[in-house]
Every structure is written in structure tokens, then in C-alpha cells.
DRENMIZA-49141 format. One record per residue (C-alpha): x, y, z; residue number from 0. Coordinates in steps of 0.5 Angstrom, whole numbers, plus 2048, in hexadecimal, padded with zeros to 3 digits. Layout:
<pts>
<X X&Y Y&Z Z&resi NUM>
...
</pts>
This chain:
<pts>
<X 800&Y 800&Z 800&resi 0>
<X 803&Y 806&Z 7FE&resi 1>
<X 7FE&Y 80B&Z 800&resi 2>
<X 7F7&Y 80C&Z 804&resi 3>
<X 7F3&Y 811&Z 801&resi 4>
<X 7EC&Y 80E&Z 800&resi 5>
<X 7E8&Y 809&Z 802&resi 6>
<X 7E4&Y 809&Z 7FC&resi 7>
<X 7E7&Y 803&Z 7F8&resi 8>
<X 7EB&Y 800&Z 7FE&resi 9>
<X 7EA&Y 7F9&Z 7FD&resi 10>
<X 7E7&Y 7F4&Z 802&resi 11>
<X 7EE&Y 7F0&Z 803&resi 12>
<X 7F1&Y 7F7&Z 804&resi 13>
<X 7EC&Y 7F9&Z 809&resi 14>
<X 7EC&Y 7F3&Z 80D&resi 15>
<X 7F4&Y 7F3&Z 80D&resi 16>
<X 7F4&Y 7FA&Z 810&resi 17>
<X 7EF&Y 7F8&Z 815&resi 18>
<X 7F2&Y 7F2&Z 817&resi 19>
<X 7F9&Y 7F6&Z 818&resi 20>
<X 7F5&Y 7FB&Z 81C&resi 21>
<X 7F3&Y 7F5&Z 820&resi 22>
<X 7FA&Y 7F3&Z 821&resi 23>
<X 7FD&Y 7FA&Z 823&resi 24>
<X 7F7&Y 7FB&Z 828&resi 25>
<X 7FA&Y 7F5&Z 82C&resi 26>
<X 800&Y 7F8&Z 82C&resi 27>
<X 7FD&Y 7FE&Z 82F&resi 28>
<X 7FB&Y 7FB&Z 836&resi 29>
<X 803&Y 7F9&Z 837&resi 30>
<X 807&Y 7FD&Z 83C&resi 31>
<X 80B&Y 7FF&Z 837&resi 32>
<X 807&Y 801&Z 831&resi 33>
<X 80D&Y 803&Z 82C&resi 34>
<X 80F&Y 7FE&Z 826&resi 35>
<X 815&Y 7FF&Z 822&resi 36>
<X 812&Y 7FE&Z 81C&resi 37>
<X 813&Y 805&Z 818&resi 38>
<X 819&Y 807&Z 81C&resi 39>
<X 81D&Y 80C&Z 817&resi 40>
<X 817&Y 80D&Z 813&resi 41>
<X 814&Y 815&Z 813&resi 42>
<X 80D&Y 816&Z 813&resi 43>
<X 80B&Y 81D&Z 812&resi 44>
<X 804&Y 820&Z 814&resi 45>
<X 802&Y 825&Z 80F&resi 46>
<X 7FC&Y 828&Z 812&resi 47>
<X 7F8&Y 82E&Z 80E&resi 48>
<X 7F2&Y 82E&Z 812&resi 49>
<X 7F1&Y 82E&Z 81A&resi 50>
<X 7F1&Y 828&Z 81D&resi 51>
<X 7F2&Y 825&Z 824&resi 52>
<X 7F0&Y 81E&Z 824&resi 53>
<X 7F2&Y 81C&Z 81D&resi 54>
<X 7F9&Y 81F&Z 81E&resi 55>
<X 7FB&Y 81C&Z 825&resi 56>
<X 7F8&Y 815&Z 823&resi 57>
<X 7FD&Y 815&Z 81D&resi 58>
<X 803&Y 818&Z 821&resi 59>
<X 802&Y 813&Z 826&resi 60>
<X 801&Y 80D&Z 821&resi 61>
<X 808&Y 80F&Z 81E&resi 62>
<X 80B&Y 810&Z 824&resi 63>
<X 809&Y 809&Z 827&resi 64>
<X 80C&Y 806&Z 821&resi 65>
<X 812&Y 80A&Z 822&resi 66>
<X 812&Y 80E&Z 81C&resi 67>
<X 815&Y 815&Z 81C&resi 68>
<X 80F&Y 81A&Z 81C&resi 69>
<X 80F&Y 821&Z 819&resi 70>
<X 809&Y 825&Z 81A&resi 71>
<X 807&Y 82A&Z 815&resi 72>
<X 801&Y 82F&Z 816&resi 73>
<X 7FF&Y 834&Z 811&resi 74>
<X 7FF&Y 83A&Z 816&resi 75>
<X 805&Y 83D&Z 817&resi 76>
<X 809&Y 83A&Z 811&resi 77>
<X 80B&Y 83C&Z 80A&resi 78>
<X 804&Y 83A&Z 808&resi 79>
<X 801&Y 840&Z 80C&resi 80>
<X 806&Y 844&Z 807&resi 81>
<X 804&Y 841&Z 801&resi 82>
<X 808&Y 83B&Z 800&resi 83>
<X 804&Y 836&Z 7FB&resi 84>
<X 802&Y 82E&Z 7FD&resi 85>
<X 807&Y 82C&Z 7F8&resi 86>
<X 80D&Y 830&Z 7FB&resi 87>
<X 80C&Y 82E&Z 802&resi 88>
<X 80C&Y 827&Z 7FF&resi 89>
<X 812&Y 828&Z 7FB&resi 90>
<X 815&Y 82A&Z 802&resi 91>
<X 813&Y 824&Z 805&resi 92>
<X 816&Y 820&Z 800&resi 93>
<X 81C&Y 823&Z 801&resi 94>
<X 81C&Y 822&Z 808&resi 95>
<X 81B&Y 81A&Z 807&resi 96>
<X 814&Y 819&Z 809&resi 97>
<X 812&Y 812&Z 809&resi 98>
<X 80B&Y 813&Z 80A&resi 99>
<X 806&Y 819&Z 80A&resi 100>
<X 800&Y 81A&Z 80E&resi 101>
<X 7FC&Y 81F&Z 80B&resi 102>
<X 7F5&Y 823&Z 80D&resi 103>
<X 7F3&Y 828&Z 808&resi 104>
<X 7ED&Y 82D&Z 807&resi 105>
<X 7ED&Y 82B&Z 7FF&resi 106>
<X 7EA&Y 825&Z 7FD&resi 107>
<X 7EF&Y 821&Z 7F9&resi 108>
<X 7F5&Y 824&Z 7FC&resi 109>
<X 7F7&Y 81D&Z 7FF&resi 110>
<X 7F7&Y 81A&Z 7F8&resi 111>
<X 7FA&Y 820&Z 7F5&resi 112>
<X 800&Y 81F&Z 7FA&resi 113>
<X 801&Y 818&Z 7F9&resi 114>
<X 800&Y 818&Z 7F1&resi 115>
<X 803&Y 81E&Z 7EF&resi 116>
<X 80B&Y 81C&Z 7EF&resi 117>
<X 80D&Y 821&Z 7F4&resi 118>
<X 80F&Y 81C&Z 7F9&resi 119>
<X 811&Y 814&Z 7FA&resi 120>
<X 80D&Y 813&Z 801&resi 121>
<X 807&Y 810&Z 802&resi 122>
<X 801&Y 814&Z 803&resi 123>
<X 7FC&Y 813&Z 808&resi 124>
<X 7F5&Y 817&Z 808&resi 125>
<X 7F3&Y 81A&Z 80F&resi 126>
<X 7ED&Y 81D&Z 80C&resi 127>
<X 7ED&Y 822&Z 805&resi 128>
<X 7E7&Y 827&Z 805&resi 129>
<X 7E0&Y 823&Z 805&resi 130>
<X 7E3&Y 81D&Z 801&resi 131>
<X 7E6&Y 818&Z 805&resi 132>
<X 7E9&Y 816&Z 80C&resi 133>
<X 7EB&Y 80E&Z 80B&resi 134>
<X 7EE&Y 80D&Z 812&resi 135>
<X 7E8&Y 810&Z 815&resi 136>
<X 7E4&Y 80B&Z 811&resi 137>
<X 7E9&Y 805&Z 813&resi 138>
<X 7E9&Y 807&Z 81A&resi 139>
<X 7E1&Y 807&Z 81A&resi 140>
<X 7E1&Y 800&Z 817&resi 141>
<X 7E6&Y 7FD&Z 81B&resi 142>
<X 7E2&Y 7FF&Z 821&resi 143>
<X 7DB&Y 7FD&Z 81E&resi 144>
<X 7DF&Y 7F6&Z 81D&resi 145>
<X 7E2&Y 7F5&Z 824&resi 146>
<X 7DB&Y 7F6&Z 827&resi 147>
<X 7D6&Y 7F3&Z 822&resi 148>
<X 7DB&Y 7ED&Z 820&resi 149>
<X 7E0&Y 7ED&Z 824&resi 150>
<X 7DC&Y 7ED&Z 82B&resi 151>
<X 7E1&Y 7F1&Z 82F&resi 152>
<X 7DB&Y 7F3&Z 834&resi 153>
<X 7D8&Y 7F9&Z 836&resi 154>
<X 7DE&Y 7FC&Z 839&resi 155>
<X 7E2&Y 7FA&Z 833&resi 156>
<X 7E7&Y 7F6&Z 837&resi 157>
<X 7E6&Y 7EF&Z 835&resi 158>
<X 7EA&Y 7EB&Z 830&resi 159>
<X 7E8&Y 7ED&Z 829&resi 160>
<X 7E7&Y 7E7&Z 825&resi 161>
<X 7E5&Y 7EA&Z 81E&resi 162>
<X 7EC&Y 7E9&Z 81A&resi 163>
<X 7EB&Y 7E8&Z 813&resi 164>
<X 7E3&Y 7EA&Z 814&resi 165>
<X 7DF&Y 7EF&Z 810&resi 166>
<X 7D9&Y 7F3&Z 812&resi 167>
<X 7D4&Y 7EF&Z 80E&resi 168>
<X 7CD&Y 7EF&Z 810&resi 169>
<X 7CE&Y 7F5&Z 815&resi 170>
<X 7CA&Y 7FB&Z 814&resi 171>
<X 7CD&Y 802&Z 815&resi 172>
<X 7C9&Y 809&Z 815&resi 173>
<X 7CD&Y 80F&Z 814&resi 174>
<X 7C9&Y 815&Z 816&resi 175>
<X 7CA&Y 81D&Z 816&resi 176>
<X 7CE&Y 822&Z 811&resi 177>
<X 7CF&Y 81D&Z 80C&resi 178>
<X 7D0&Y 823&Z 807&resi 179>
<X 7D7&Y 825&Z 80A&resi 180>
<X 7D9&Y 81F&Z 80D&resi 181>
<X 7DF&Y 81B&Z 80A&resi 182>
<X 7DE&Y 816&Z 80F&resi 183>
<X 7D8&Y 814&Z 80C&resi 184>
<X 7DA&Y 813&Z 805&resi 185>
<X 7E0&Y 80F&Z 808&resi 186>
<X 7DC&Y 80B&Z 80C&resi 187>
<X 7D7&Y 809&Z 807&resi 188>
<X 7DC&Y 806&Z 802&resi 189>
<X 7E0&Y 803&Z 807&resi 190>
<X 7DA&Y 800&Z 80B&resi 191>
<X 7D7&Y 7FD&Z 804&resi 192>
<X 7DD&Y 7FA&Z 802&resi 193>
<X 7DD&Y 7F6&Z 809&resi 194>
<X 7D6&Y 7F4&Z 808&resi 195>
<X 7D2&Y 7F8&Z 80C&resi 196>
<X 7CC&Y 7FC&Z 80A&resi 197>
<X 7CC&Y 804&Z 80B&resi 198>
<X 7C6&Y 809&Z 80C&resi 199>
<X 7C7&Y 810&Z 80C&resi 200>
<X 7C3&Y 814&Z 810&resi 201>
<X 7C2&Y 81C&Z 80F&resi 202>
<X 7BE&Y 821&Z 80E&resi 203>
<X 7BD&Y 823&Z 806&resi 204>
<X 7C1&Y 829&Z 806&resi 205>
<X 7C7&Y 825&Z 809&resi 206>
<X 7C7&Y 81F&Z 804&resi 207>
<X 7CC&Y 820&Z 7FE&resi 208>
<X 7CA&Y 821&Z 7F7&resi 209>
<X 7CC&Y 81A&Z 7F4&resi 210>
<X 7CB&Y 816&Z 7FA&resi 211>
<X 7C6&Y 811&Z 7F6&resi 212>
<X 7CD&Y 80E&Z 7F3&resi 213>
<X 7D0&Y 80C&Z 7FA&resi 214>
<X 7CF&Y 805&Z 7FC&resi 215>
<X 7CA&Y 807&Z 802&resi 216>
<X 7C3&Y 808&Z 803&resi 217>
<X 7C1&Y 80F&Z 805&resi 218>
<X 7BB&Y 811&Z 80A&resi 219>
<X 7B9&Y 818&Z 80D&resi 220>
<X 7B6&Y 815&Z 813&resi 221>
<X 7BA&Y 813&Z 819&resi 222>
<X 7B4&Y 810&Z 81D&resi 223>
<X 7B2&Y 80C&Z 818&resi 224>
<X 7B9&Y 809&Z 816&resi 225>
<X 7BA&Y 807&Z 81D&resi 226>
<X 7B4&Y 804&Z 81E&resi 227>
<X 7B3&Y 800&Z 818&resi 228>
<X 7BA&Y 7FF&Z 815&resi 229>
<X 7BD&Y 7FD&Z 81C&resi 230>
<X 7C4&Y 7FF&Z 81B&resi 231>
<X 7CA&Y 7FC&Z 81E&resi 232>
<X 7CE&Y 802&Z 81F&resi 233>
<X 7CC&Y 809&Z 81F&resi 234>
<X 7D1&Y 80E&Z 81C&resi 235>
<X 7CF&Y 815&Z 81E&resi 236>
<X 7D3&Y 81B&Z 81A&resi 237>
<X 7D5&Y 822&Z 81C&resi 238>
<X 7D1&Y 828&Z 81A&resi 239>
<X 7D7&Y 82B&Z 816&resi 240>
<X 7D4&Y 832&Z 817&resi 241>
<X 7DB&Y 835&Z 815&resi 242>
<X 7DA&Y 832&Z 80E&resi 243>
<X 7D3&Y 835&Z 80D&resi 244>
<X 7D3&Y 83B&Z 809&resi 245>
<X 7CE&Y 840&Z 80B&resi 246>
<X 7CE&Y 83C&Z 812&resi 247>
<X 7CA&Y 836&Z 815&resi 248>
<X 7C3&Y 83A&Z 814&resi 249>
<X 7C4&Y 839&Z 80C&resi 250>
<X 7C4&Y 831&Z 80D&resi 251>
<X 7BF&Y 830&Z 813&resi 252>
<X 7BA&Y 835&Z 817&resi 253>
<X 7BD&Y 835&Z 81D&resi 254>
<X 7C2&Y 831&Z 822&resi 255>
<X 7BC&Y 82F&Z 826&resi 256>
<X 7B8&Y 82C&Z 820&resi 257>
<X 7BE&Y 828&Z 81D&resi 258>
<X 7BF&Y 825&Z 824&resi 259>
<X 7B8&Y 823&Z 825&resi 260>
<X 7B8&Y 820&Z 81E&resi 261>
<X 7BF&Y 81D&Z 81D&resi 262>
<X 7C2&Y 81E&Z 824&resi 263>
<X 7C4&Y 817&Z 827&resi 264>
<X 7C1&Y 816&Z 82E&resi 265>
<X 7C0&Y 811&Z 834&resi 266>
<X 7B9&Y 810&Z 831&resi 267>
<X 7BB&Y 80F&Z 82A&resi 268>
<X 7C1&Y 80A&Z 82D&resi 269>
<X 7BB&Y 806&Z 831&resi 270>
<X 7B8&Y 804&Z 82A&resi 271>
<X 7BE&Y 801&Z 828&resi 272>
<X 7C0&Y 7F9&Z 829&resi 273>
<X 7C4&Y 7F8&Z 82F&resi 274>
<X 7CA&Y 7F6&Z 82B&resi 275>
<X 7CA&Y 7FD&Z 827&resi 276>
<X 7D0&Y 802&Z 828&resi 277>
<X 7D0&Y 809&Z 828&resi 278>
<X 7D6&Y 80D&Z 824&resi 279>
<X 7D8&Y 814&Z 822&resi 280>
<X 7DF&Y 816&Z 81F&resi 281>
<X 7E0&Y 81C&Z 823&resi 282>
<X 7E0&Y 822&Z 825&resi 283>
<X 7D9&Y 821&Z 828&resi 284>
<X 7D4&Y 827&Z 828&resi 285>
<X 7D0&Y 824&Z 82F&resi 286>
<X 7C9&Y 826&Z 82F&resi 287>
<X 7C9&Y 827&Z 827&resi 288>
<X 7CA&Y 821&Z 823&resi 289>
<X 7CB&Y 81C&Z 82A&resi 290>
<X 7C8&Y 81D&Z 831&resi 291>
<X 7CD&Y 81D&Z 837&resi 292>
<X 7C9&Y 816&Z 839&resi 293>
<X 7CA&Y 813&Z 833&resi 294>
<X 7D1&Y 815&Z 832&resi 295>
<X 7D3&Y 812&Z 839&resi 296>
<X 7CF&Y 80C&Z 839&resi 297>
<X 7D2&Y 805&Z 83A&resi 298>
<X 7D1&Y 803&Z 832&resi 299>
<X 7D4&Y 80A&Z 830&resi 300>
<X 7DB&Y 808&Z 82D&resi 301>
<X 7DD&Y 80F&Z 82B&resi 302>
<X 7E3&Y 80F&Z 830&resi 303>
<X 7E5&Y 808&Z 82E&resi 304>
<X 7E5&Y 80B&Z 826&resi 305>
<X 7EB&Y 810&Z 829&resi 306>
<X 7EF&Y 80A&Z 82B&resi 307>
<X 7EE&Y 806&Z 825&resi 308>
<X 7F0&Y 80B&Z 821&resi 309>
<X 7F7&Y 80B&Z 823&resi 310>
<X 7F7&Y 803&Z 822&resi 311>
<X 7F4&Y 804&Z 81B&resi 312>
<X 7F9&Y 80A&Z 819&resi 313>
<X 7FF&Y 806&Z 81C&resi 314>
<X 7FC&Y 800&Z 817&resi 315>
<X 7FC&Y 805&Z 811&resi 316>
<X 803&Y 808&Z 812&resi 317>
<X 806&Y 801&Z 813&resi 318>
<X 803&Y 7FE&Z 80D&resi 319>
<X 804&Y 805&Z 809&resi 320>
<X 80C&Y 804&Z 80B&resi 321>
<X 80D&Y 7FD&Z 80C&resi 322>
<X 80E&Y 7FB&Z 804&resi 323>
<X 80B&Y 7F5&Z 801&resi 324>
<X 805&Y 7F1&Z 803&resi 325>
<X 80A&Y 7EB&Z 805&resi 326>
<X 80E&Y 7EF&Z 809&resi 327>
<X 808&Y 7F2&Z 80D&resi 328>
<X 806&Y 7EB&Z 80E&resi 329>
<X 80C&Y 7E8&Z 811&resi 330>
<X 80D&Y 7EF&Z 815&resi 331>
<X 806&Y 7EF&Z 818&resi 332>
<X 807&Y 7E8&Z 81B&resi 333>
<X 80C&Y 7EB&Z 81F&resi 334>
<X 808&Y 7F0&Z 822&resi 335>
</pts>
């Protein structure tokens, strides 16, 4: 695997390889010494053109746990603020000998351009580009779903994961909220379908993108009806991204109270779900808007676990990106 840019087109075998490797990485994180020597001597650059806390820290933690050297680059306070282009920044990183570049950018397609324009030889990992893709978020969501609903790790997530090699066939996932502005929704729809799950998007018509009928999923405009009749195994709430809404949120729904009443997830709606169902959110949450505090903090919520799983998934992605051939990867994985 040279780059990880999108979940669209990712094969089922590659997706399961990423999830299985993530599971192996996760087991190493329960040790007293969490570091592995796997990427010693390699340089990973976190190239973030958008504000980020959890994703940048997660990637930095993952790289350091693999013993890589990490360089954090933020557009603010850098030459970018003086007008430096993406190309010139890439050429600079190439000259410095970067082995992998983790990039987050406000422009959709920026990661693809960085990977294929010939500006650098490093592997490129997309940490979110505009409203397009966020593949590692989708992978950590799929990993969390598989652990709980296939691997039967228990409500506290501490049981033995028995899901190695498994897909998500037969599971139902509802993705609820601001689909229009969400790269997480796009990434999850394609990955979850590749793994065999059924997906339903739930949102007001104003927050559903044009062309959604071509996506491999169902669309509903009624949350209560979906929860009661479809009975999803996992409910993934999306953040209302007001910063991406031109004209403000009032251009997309009448009021926050109205949105919360029709599309917010609370304890009442949680009670409708099957007992095994889990509640998810990619974060950061708008408590009281798309999800209530009672639902976010409920024992069936796996939101905090998603953060922990993100480190393991990003360790796996960096490892597979930089470890060479599949044969070498298999041998090395057996030593983890």
C-alpha cells in the first residue's frame, strides 16, 4: 500500500487487512511499554492546513508508538501564511527526506494531488480533505463496530476480540445528521458497504448532498421511523458543521431546537434500539444539539473508545504504508 487516500475503491481484502492489523496494534497498547521499534529511523510529517486537535494528536501518538520521528507542520505561523503553495511545501518535505506525509486540507482532492503530482516520493495518508474523504476515521469506526458487534468484546470493550478476518455482513448502521458537509459520512458509506454492512443516511433534505442516490446506501428523512422500523445495530451521529455552512445554520434548518427535536439522539431514542446496539460519534460533539449528554455518556456509547481505537488504526495504516511488500508485512505482523 503506497497511499491511503480514500475508502472508495478500497478492496475488501485490504480493508480487512487494515482492521486485523489494527487489532494487533491494539493489543500492544495494553502493555506497560506501548512502543514498538517498527518504524525506527523513518520520518512522518503531520501536514495540517486545518485546525485539528484529536486527529493530529492521534496521528502523532500513533507514529511515536511505532518509534518514528515526527514533524508537526501547521499552516498557521508557517510559510503558508506568507503565500507558499502546496507544491513548494511538498518539495521542501521531499528535500528533508520525509517517508510519510499525513495531510489535512480544506480543499477536496488535496491529498490526491499531493500523492500523484510527483512532488515527493513519500507515502501520503489523507487525514481529511474538504468535504471529500477521511479514511482513517471510517476505518476506526468500522474497527469499533467489528469489535463490539462481531468480536463480542463486551459493553466495557475489555473482552477478547474474536473478530479477526471477519467482515460486517448482516449489520445495519444508521448515519445521522449533517451528511452534506461530512467527509466522515462519505468515507463510512463506502467502507461499510465494502465490508458487507447495510447503511442508511438520516438527515433533513437540506443536509443531504446532491447525487446521494448514486451512493451505496439508503436515505431517510425521518429518524424515529428509521430507529423503530429498521432497528440499526449501530447509530453514528454526525456533528453539525456550522463553520462550513455559508449563511449560517439558519440556512439549513429553522433553529437548533427544531433540529435537536427531529434529528437529535437522546435517551428516549436510545431506548428504541435493540439491546446490543451501540452509539457512535466522530467528535467533537455538540452536546445538546445532535446528541444529548445522557446518550453520549450512556454505557452503550463507544465514543471514548473510538478515540483509543483511532490510535491503533493509525498505527496500522502507517505501518502498512511504510513496511514494504505484503509478504514482509505478514512476517513482521507475526512478531507484534
